[in-house]
C-alpha positions in Angstrom: -4.3 -0.8 12.6 -5.5 -1.5 16.1 -3.0 0.9 17.7 -4.1 4.0 15.8 -7.8 3.3 15.2 -10.3 4.6 17.8 -11.7 1.8 20.0 -15.2 2.1 18.6 -14.2 1.4 15.0 -11.3 -1.1 15.4 -13.3 -3.9 13.7 -14.2 -1.7 10.8 -10.7 -0.6 10.3 -9.5 -4.2 10.3 -12.0 -4.8 7.5 -10.6 -1.8 5.6 -7.1 -3.3 6.1 -8.2 -6.6 4.6 -10.0 -4.8 1.8 -6.8 -2.9 1.0 -5.0 -6.2 0.9 -7.5 -7.5 -1.6 -7.0 -4.5 -3.9 -3.2 -4.7 -3.5 -3.3 -8.3 -4.6 -5.7 -7.6 -7.4 -3.4 -4.8 -8.6 -0.3 -7.0 -8.5 -2.2 -9.5 -10.7 -3.2 -6.8 -13.1 0.4 -5.5 -13.3 1.6 -9.0 -13.9 -0.4 -9.1 -17.2 2.0 -6.5 -18.5 4.8 -9.1 -18.5 3.5 -10.4 -21.8 2.6 -7.0 -23.3 5.7 -5.0 -22.6 9.4 -5.5 -23.2 11.1 -7.0 -20.1 13.2 -3.9 -19.6 10.2 -1.6 -19.6 8.4 -3.9 -17.3 11.2 -3.7 -14.7 11.4 0.0 -15.1 7.7 0.3 -14.4 8.0 -1.9 -11.3 11.0 0.2 -10.1 9.1 3.4 -10.6 6.1 2.1 -8.8 8.2 0.8 -5.9 10.1 4.1 -5.5 6.8 6.0 -5.6 5.3 3.8 -2.9 8.5 4.2 -0.8 8.3 8.0 -1.1 4.6 7.9 -0.1 5.4 5.8 2.9 8.3 8.1 3.8 5.9 11.1 3.5 3.4 9.5 5.8 5.9 8.3 8.4 5.8 11.5 10.5 2.0 11.8 10.7 1.7 8.1 11.5 4.2 8.3 14.3 2.3 11.3 15.7 -1.0 9.3 15.5 0.6 6.3 17.3 2.0 8.6 20.0 -1.3 10.3 20.6 -3.3 7.0 20.6 
């Protein structure tokens, strides 16, 4: 975060980083509630689909992120 954020908003971007961590942890707790509601096979399929989707999103953002780090 500190490498690609402009110097005047580094502190705010660190706050956004921690806020995204909060929402990620909250989402993982919410998804954990499906363990009791779904069959175990469907639960793991759901987790696999979410993981693959997140991986594809990271892969799609890799080039712009590398460009932003190089310019910064």
